[in-house]
LUMDRENTI-354375 format. One record per residue (C-alpha): residue number from 1; x, y, z. Coordinates in steps of 0.02 Angstrom, whole numbers. Layout:
<rs>
{NUM, {X, Y, Z}}
...
</rs>
This chain:
<rs>
{1, {-2881, -1455, 7730}}
{2, {-2979, -1579, 7627}}
{3, {-3158, -1529, 7594}}
{4, {-3130, -1348, 7646}}
{5, {-3181, -1215, 7520}}
{6, {-3037, -1114, 7448}}
{7, {-3069, -926, 7433}}
{8, {-3009, -832, 7280}}
{9, {-2909, -677, 7327}}
{10, {-2862, -519, 7233}}
{11, {-2716, -421, 7307}}
{12, {-2720, -231, 7293}}
{13, {-2566, -124, 7326}}
{14, {-2585, 66, 7339}}
{15, {-2440, 187, 7351}}
{16, {-2331, 316, 7267}}
{17, {-2223, 194, 7166}}
{18, {-2101, 336, 7144}}
{19, {-2023, 238, 7061}}
{20, {-2085, 59, 7067}}
{21, {-1947, -58, 7128}}
{22, {-1912, -244, 7125}}
{23, {-1965, -250, 7308}}
{24, {-2139, -188, 7263}}
{25, {-2156, -335, 7145}}
{26, {-2076, -455, 7269}}
{27, {-2211, -413, 7397}}
{28, {-2344, -487, 7283}}
{29, {-2248, -651, 7267}}
{30, {-2222, -662, 7455}}
{31, {-2405, -627, 7491}}
{32, {-2465, -756, 7364}}
{33, {-2350, -892, 7434}}
{34, {-2408, -856, 7611}}
{35, {-2594, -859, 7571}}
{36, {-2582, -1016, 7465}}
{37, {-2484, -1105, 7603}}
{38, {-2631, -1081, 7723}}
{39, {-2735, -1195, 7611}}
{40, {-2880, -1072, 7624}}
{41, {-2843, -955, 7479}}
{42, {-2800, -951, 7295}}
{43, {-2729, -787, 7233}}
{44, {-2799, -750, 7061}}
{45, {-2742, -572, 7029}}
{46, {-2632, -430, 7090}}
{47, {-2670, -246, 7060}}
{48, {-2550, -99, 7075}}
{49, {-2637, 69, 7099}}
{50, {-2521, 221, 7096}}
{51, {-2580, 372, 7197}}
{52, {-2634, 528, 7103}}
{53, {-2539, 692, 7093}}
{54, {-2662, 766, 7218}}
{55, {-2574, 672, 7360}}
{56, {-2446, 815, 7359}}
{57, {-2302, 713, 7429}}
{58, {-2131, 795, 7419}}
{59, {-2034, 734, 7267}}
{60, {-2186, 648, 7189}}
{61, {-2165, 654, 7000}}
{62, {-2312, 655, 6878}}
{63, {-2433, 510, 6887}}
{64, {-2417, 480, 6700}}
{65, {-2234, 431, 6723}}
{66, {-2264, 326, 6879}}
{67, {-2407, 236, 6792}}
{68, {-2303, 197, 6638}}
{69, {-2157, 133, 6743}}
{70, {-2276, 18, 6838}}
{71, {-2345, -48, 6673}}
{72, {-2170, -82, 6609}}
{73, {-2123, -170, 6771}}
{74, {-2272, -288, 6761}}
{75, {-2271, -315, 6574}}
{76, {-2203, -492, 6588}}
{77, {-2311, -542, 6737}}
{78, {-2455, -661, 6704}}
{79, {-2553, -607, 6858}}
{80, {-2501, -432, 6917}}
{81, {-2587, -286, 6828}}
{82, {-2586, -96, 6843}}
{83, {-2745, 8, 6864}}
{84, {-2754, 194, 6824}}
{85, {-2918, 240, 6909}}
{86, {-2841, 313, 7068}}
{87, {-2703, 412, 6985}}
{88, {-2823, 491, 6859}}
{89, {-2934, 568, 6994}}
{90, {-2919, 759, 7002}}
{91, {-2900, 755, 7193}}
{92, {-2821, 634, 7316}}
{93, {-2934, 486, 7354}}
{94, {-2931, 400, 7524}}
{95, {-2866, 221, 7518}}
{96, {-3030, 156, 7588}}
{97, {-3121, 227, 7436}}
{98, {-2993, 151, 7318}}
{99, {-3017, -20, 7398}}
{100, {-3206, 2, 7387}}
{101, {-3194, 49, 7203}}
{102, {-3094, -106, 7157}}
{103, {-3204, -219, 7260}}
{104, {-3358, -155, 7171}}
{105, {-3272, -184, 7005}}
{106, {-3235, -363, 7055}}
{107, {-3416, -395, 7103}}
{108, {-3478, -320, 6940}}
{109, {-3358, -427, 6838}}
{110, {-3403, -585, 6933}}
{111, {-3589, -558, 6912}}
{112, {-3565, -517, 6728}}
{113, {-3682, -367, 6736}}
{114, {-3679, -253, 6585}}
{115, {-3742, -96, 6669}}
{116, {-3586, -72, 6777}}
{117, {-3626, 108, 6825}}
{118, {-3795, 60, 6899}}
{119, {-3717, -83, 6996}}
{120, {-3580, 31, 7066}}
{121, {-3709, 157, 7124}}
{122, {-3810, 23, 7212}}
{123, {-3656, -56, 7291}}
{124, {-3588, 112, 7347}}
{125, {-3752, 156, 7432}}
{126, {-3754, -12, 7519}}
{127, {-3576, 15, 7582}}
{128, {-3625, 182, 7657}}
{129, {-3783, 111, 7738}}
{130, {-3700, -45, 7808}}
{131, {-3526, 20, 7843}}
{132, {-3469, -119, 7960}}
{133, {-3562, -262, 7879}}
{134, {-3445, -409, 7847}}
{135, {-3381, -428, 7670}}
{136, {-3440, -608, 7662}}
{137, {-3622, -552, 7662}}
{138, {-3591, -450, 7504}}
{139, {-3492, -584, 7414}}
{140, {-3567, -729, 7323}}
{141, {-3507, -903, 7365}}
{142, {-3375, -901, 7226}}
{143, {-3338, -715, 7222}}
{144, {-3158, -661, 7257}}
{145, {-3103, -575, 7416}}
{146, {-3002, -414, 7401}}
{147, {-2856, -387, 7520}}
{148, {-2744, -234, 7536}}
{149, {-2560, -276, 7519}}
{150, {-2436, -164, 7609}}
{151, {-2271, -154, 7702}}
{152, {-2256, -144, 7891}}
{153, {-2218, 42, 7876}}
{154, {-2398, 70, 7818}}
{155, {-2462, -25, 7969}}
{156, {-2354, 88, 8079}}
{157, {-2423, 243, 7992}}
{158, {-2598, 198, 8054}}
{159, {-2541, 268, 8221}}
{160, {-2482, 437, 8153}}
{161, {-2608, 572, 8204}}
{162, {-2711, 649, 8062}}
{163, {-2640, 534, 7929}}
{164, {-2784, 408, 7930}}
{165, {-2964, 413, 7987}}
{166, {-3000, 276, 8114}}
{167, {-3159, 226, 8022}}
{168, {-3057, 202, 7862}}
{169, {-2935, 88, 7953}}
{170, {-3081, -11, 8024}}
{171, {-3159, -29, 7852}}
{172, {-2998, -83, 7764}}
{173, {-2947, -210, 7895}}
{174, {-3118, -264, 7959}}
{175, {-3212, -276, 7796}}
{176, {-3079, -327, 7671}}
{177, {-2920, -386, 7757}}
{178, {-2736, -344, 7753}}
{179, {-2577, -433, 7701}}
{180, {-2425, -352, 7783}}
{181, {-2245, -388, 7731}}
{182, {-2118, -365, 7871}}
{183, {-1964, -253, 7865}}
{184, {-1810, -261, 7976}}
{185, {-1846, -100, 8071}}
{186, {-2032, -134, 8102}}
{187, {-2128, -253, 8215}}
{188, {-2304, -275, 8144}}
{189, {-2362, -383, 8290}}
{190, {-2319, -244, 8411}}
{191, {-2417, -116, 8308}}
{192, {-2567, -233, 8308}}
{193, {-2555, -259, 8496}}
{194, {-2546, -72, 8530}}
{195, {-2693, -23, 8419}}
{196, {-2870, -63, 8481}}
{197, {-2936, -59, 8302}}
{198, {-2802, -175, 8232}}
{199, {-2819, -290, 8381}}
{200, {-3007, -302, 8355}}
{201, {-2982, -360, 8175}}
{202, {-2817, -453, 8201}}
{203, {-2884, -612, 8123}}
{204, {-2902, -517, 7959}}
{205, {-2718, -467, 7958}}
{206, {-2592, -586, 7878}}
{207, {-2414, -545, 7931}}
{208, {-2287, -615, 7808}}
{209, {-2105, -633, 7859}}
{210, {-1977, -597, 7723}}
{211, {-1829, -708, 7767}}
{212, {-1725, -646, 7621}}
{213, {-1717, -467, 7685}}
{214, {-1722, -332, 7554}}
{215, {-1729, -151, 7612}}
{216, {-1744, -66, 7442}}
{217, {-1804, 112, 7472}}
{218, {-1879, 222, 7336}}
{219, {-1811, 373, 7429}}
{220, {-1633, 306, 7420}}
{221, {-1657, 259, 7238}}
{222, {-1711, 437, 7193}}
{223, {-1559, 503, 7285}}
{224, {-1444, 387, 7186}}
{225, {-1527, 437, 7022}}
{226, {-1509, 624, 7049}}
{227, {-1324, 595, 7089}}
{228, {-1296, 495, 6931}}
{229, {-1270, 328, 7020}}
{230, {-1321, 159, 6951}}
{231, {-1485, 83, 7011}}
{232, {-1477, -71, 6903}}
{233, {-1541, -231, 6986}}
{234, {-1642, -125, 7108}}
{235, {-1773, -84, 6976}}
{236, {-1832, -184, 6826}}
{237, {-1721, -148, 6674}}
{238, {-1868, -77, 6575}}
{239, {-1900, 49, 6715}}
{240, {-1716, 100, 6723}}
{241, {-1717, 133, 6535}}
{242, {-1879, 234, 6548}}
{243, {-1805, 344, 6685}}
{244, {-1649, 374, 6582}}
{245, {-1744, 411, 6422}}
{246, {-1859, 536, 6509}}
{247, {-1725, 613, 6622}}
{248, {-1828, 584, 6780}}
{249, {-1779, 615, 6962}}
{250, {-1671, 769, 6973}}
{251, {-1634, 889, 7116}}
{252, {-1774, 998, 7049}}
{253, {-1903, 858, 7045}}
{254, {-1861, 811, 7225}}
{255, {-1917, 985, 7280}}
{256, {-2088, 967, 7200}}
{257, {-2227, 995, 7329}}
{258, {-2095, 1049, 7457}}
{259, {-2204, 1198, 7506}}
{260, {-2370, 1103, 7505}}
{261, {-2452, 1013, 7650}}
{262, {-2482, 827, 7621}}
{263, {-2661, 797, 7562}}
{264, {-2719, 690, 7712}}
{265, {-2651, 818, 7835}}
{266, {-2740, 958, 7740}}
{267, {-2903, 864, 7741}}
{268, {-2901, 801, 7920}}
{269, {-2824, 950, 8010}}
{270, {-2891, 1097, 7910}}
{271, {-2715, 1140, 7858}}
{272, {-2774, 1206, 7691}}
{273, {-2829, 1363, 7781}}
{274, {-2651, 1399, 7837}}
{275, {-2564, 1553, 7771}}
{276, {-2401, 1490, 7697}}
{277, {-2267, 1620, 7665}}
{278, {-2126, 1577, 7546}}
{279, {-1964, 1661, 7599}}
{280, {-1836, 1522, 7577}}
{281, {-1927, 1426, 7713}}
{282, {-2113, 1408, 7738}}
{283, {-2199, 1467, 7896}}
{284, {-2383, 1475, 7940}}
{285, {-2409, 1633, 8043}}
{286, {-2544, 1629, 8174}}
{287, {-2663, 1776, 8172}}
{288, {-2624, 1820, 8353}}
{289, {-2438, 1834, 8314}}
{290, {-2470, 1951, 8170}}
{291, {-2586, 2058, 8276}}
{292, {-2451, 2073, 8408}}
{293, {-2330, 2140, 8278}}
{294, {-2458, 2264, 8212}}
{295, {-2521, 2330, 8380}}
{296, {-2350, 2342, 8460}}
{297, {-2292, 2468, 8329}}
{298, {-2127, 2377, 8314}}
{299, {-2040, 2406, 8148}}
{300, {-1911, 2269, 8166}}
{301, {-1921, 2126, 8039}}
{302, {-1999, 1961, 8091}}
{303, {-1861, 1831, 8108}}
{304, {-1904, 1674, 8012}}
{305, {-1859, 1510, 8100}}
{306, {-1742, 1399, 7999}}
{307, {-1809, 1246, 7910}}
{308, {-1800, 1087, 8014}}
{309, {-1819, 975, 7861}}
{310, {-1691, 840, 7831}}
{311, {-1604, 687, 7901}}
{312, {-1501, 722, 8057}}
{313, {-1368, 614, 8143}}
{314, {-1330, 630, 8328}}
{315, {-1157, 698, 8376}}
{316, {-1176, 724, 8563}}
{317, {-1291, 676, 8707}}
{318, {-1281, 732, 8889}}
{319, {-1379, 650, 9033}}
{320, {-1484, 531, 8929}}
{321, {-1475, 403, 9070}}
{322, {-1545, 525, 9198}}
{323, {-1686, 572, 9079}}
{324, {-1741, 393, 9044}}
{325, {-1724, 345, 9227}}
{326, {-1857, 477, 9263}}
{327, {-1978, 368, 9164}}
{328, {-1942, 215, 9273}}
{329, {-1874, 114, 9127}}
{330, {-1792, -48, 9183}}
{331, {-1601, -63, 9186}}
{332, {-1592, -184, 9038}}
{333, {-1684, -66, 8921}}
{334, {-1584, 81, 8988}}
{335, {-1422, -6, 8939}}
{336, {-1489, -37, 8764}}
{337, {-1548, 144, 8746}}
{338, {-1380, 214, 8800}}
{339, {-1290, 116, 8663}}
{340, {-1405, 166, 8521}}
{341, {-1352, 288, 8385}}
{342, {-1503, 399, 8358}}
{343, {-1558, 493, 8204}}
{344, {-1698, 615, 8161}}
{345, {-1795, 626, 7999}}
{346, {-1900, 785, 7996}}
{347, {-2030, 839, 7870}}
{348, {-2095, 1016, 7889}}
{349, {-2228, 1101, 7786}}
{350, {-2272, 1265, 7867}}
{351, {-2329, 1229, 8044}}
{352, {-2360, 1045, 8005}}
{353, {-2221, 927, 8062}}
{354, {-2181, 742, 8053}}
{355, {-2032, 697, 8162}}
{356, {-1963, 520, 8156}}
{357, {-1832, 465, 8283}}
{358, {-1735, 318, 8212}}
{359, {-1619, 183, 8279}}
{360, {-1577, 2, 8240}}
{361, {-1684, -50, 8390}}
{362, {-1848, 39, 8351}}
{363, {-1919, 197, 8273}}
{364, {-2040, 324, 8344}}
{365, {-2145, 444, 8239}}
{366, {-2245, 594, 8295}}
{367, {-2352, 706, 8184}}
{368, {-2421, 872, 8243}}
{369, {-2474, 1047, 8195}}
{370, {-2401, 1191, 8296}}
{371, {-2531, 1267, 8412}}
{372, {-2649, 1117, 8402}}
{373, {-2661, 997, 8550}}
{374, {-2649, 812, 8505}}
{375, {-2652, 644, 8591}}
{376, {-2484, 556, 8592}}
{377, {-2440, 377, 8636}}
{378, {-2253, 356, 8666}}
{379, {-2247, 185, 8586}}
{380, {-2077, 102, 8605}}
{381, {-2017, 234, 8729}}
{382, {-2108, 225, 8896}}
{383, {-2278, 177, 8821}}
{384, {-2380, 315, 8903}}
{385, {-2530, 414, 8842}}
{386, {-2503, 602, 8839}}
{387, {-2591, 761, 8787}}
{388, {-2460, 862, 8694}}
{389, {-2452, 1040, 8629}}
{390, {-2311, 1116, 8525}}
{391, {-2287, 1304, 8514}}
{392, {-2162, 1424, 8438}}
{393, {-2057, 1517, 8565}}
{394, {-1949, 1630, 8457}}
{395, {-1855, 1512, 8342}}
{396, {-1884, 1361, 8455}}
{397, {-2015, 1224, 8443}}
{398, {-2068, 1192, 8623}}
{399, {-2179, 1045, 8670}}
{400, {-2273, 1021, 8833}}
{401, {-2321, 839, 8866}}
{402, {-2456, 819, 8999}}
{403, {-2473, 648, 9078}}
{404, {-2420, 538, 9222}}
{405, {-2245, 615, 9231}}
{406, {-2229, 797, 9286}}
{407, {-2139, 937, 9195}}
{408, {-2117, 833, 9038}}
{409, {-2080, 901, 8865}}
{410, {-1946, 948, 8740}}
{411, {-1876, 1092, 8638}}
{412, {-1802, 1089, 8461}}
{413, {-1706, 1229, 8376}}
{414, {-1576, 1260, 8241}}
{415, {-1413, 1344, 8288}}
{416, {-1260, 1360, 8177}}
{417, {-1323, 1227, 8055}}
{418, {-1350, 1102, 8195}}
{419, {-1511, 1033, 8266}}
{420, {-1523, 1051, 8455}}
{421, {-1642, 952, 8565}}
{422, {-1677, 968, 8750}}
{423, {-1781, 832, 8832}}
{424, {-1845, 857, 9008}}
{425, {-1945, 758, 9134}}
{426, {-1966, 781, 9322}}
{427, {-1813, 889, 9340}}
{428, {-1698, 786, 9228}}
{429, {-1635, 870, 9068}}
{430, {-1551, 781, 8922}}
{431, {-1463, 889, 8792}}
{432, {-1430, 819, 8618}}
{433, {-1352, 893, 8462}}
{434, {-1374, 829, 8283}}
{435, {-1288, 872, 8121}}
{436, {-1367, 858, 7948}}
{437, {-1328, 698, 7855}}
{438, {-1196, 733, 7722}}
{439, {-1290, 621, 7599}}
{440, {-1447, 731, 7606}}
</rs>
């Protein structure tokens, strides 16, 4: 690549870092090696930006602790730093705004302008006026390019309804660029192919394959910590000592924000207006349901549906083959599907649900609010576009899926500590039963 200009790059990683792990740090090294190998880039800096407390994620401990652990983890690095701007904001800040903030800081530093506040105001106004203008037109010839560094799970989350604004995805990927590290259970190229926005800006997405697979999960680490298990060699030693000295990650801390709707879902679905009742479980009552109780004169108590939250393992399945045959899925894929051991991971906050169906083959995630119609794309299943609506029918969650196939939908309910699921399509019914994971 002789004679070709080499672009300086700054990598920015946003996330909970709850806690920061060796894999978080490893992602920076993988991204730097990949970009340098292209011959087009020179990575000059890495920035870790922990999310603020306003994100309201379940089990998210105080930002002050997460920030200090990140600083300890990067103390010996000569190029990865930690920035506190995002986590010090009083409310949750969209990732697009965080990226914009750091890019403006980079421009100000490069241009060596003393009056940083004035420059930021001017740059911010220009961003708003020229939202889809290419980043190259704002950068000087030698100014660095900012890229967002993430795992493939973040790329997958772009498709979860109400979690991201499409214009934010377009700005992050189209204006700045993305470096995505693969994980065993995710296929980034498939996500890119299935998203019109990601496909449009696919040349700005660098997919990095991690050949030395490492599936360190912060969720699993927190579980080990609250059970008194060793997490050494999964986290930097300084971080392990900090956790021990401050007695972090207990059963109590894991329940923090359990009754609060995740900040993006509040902001993008109006969930903050929900009436959340705390009676062991959390249910958002619809006004019409309450009026029915009042006008009917019934004095019987309202039965609260059980909480669906948790990780569930399948224990029985009846007529799965008939159900998937109704979709017209080819025999090869049917054989694979029939051999898979399925699981469910369900997050419930009032009437807001995120349901993830897991297997070693592929995962499928759906996010919805009860009583609110949403567009669903059954990626990895039969790849159809649907209009779906979930309602409460007694203690059951019942979903109607309107699309090419008739009489399609499902029902979920809890009975005797087990999760029941009925799937139906064009007269075929599959009945599945799950039990809660004993390690929950």
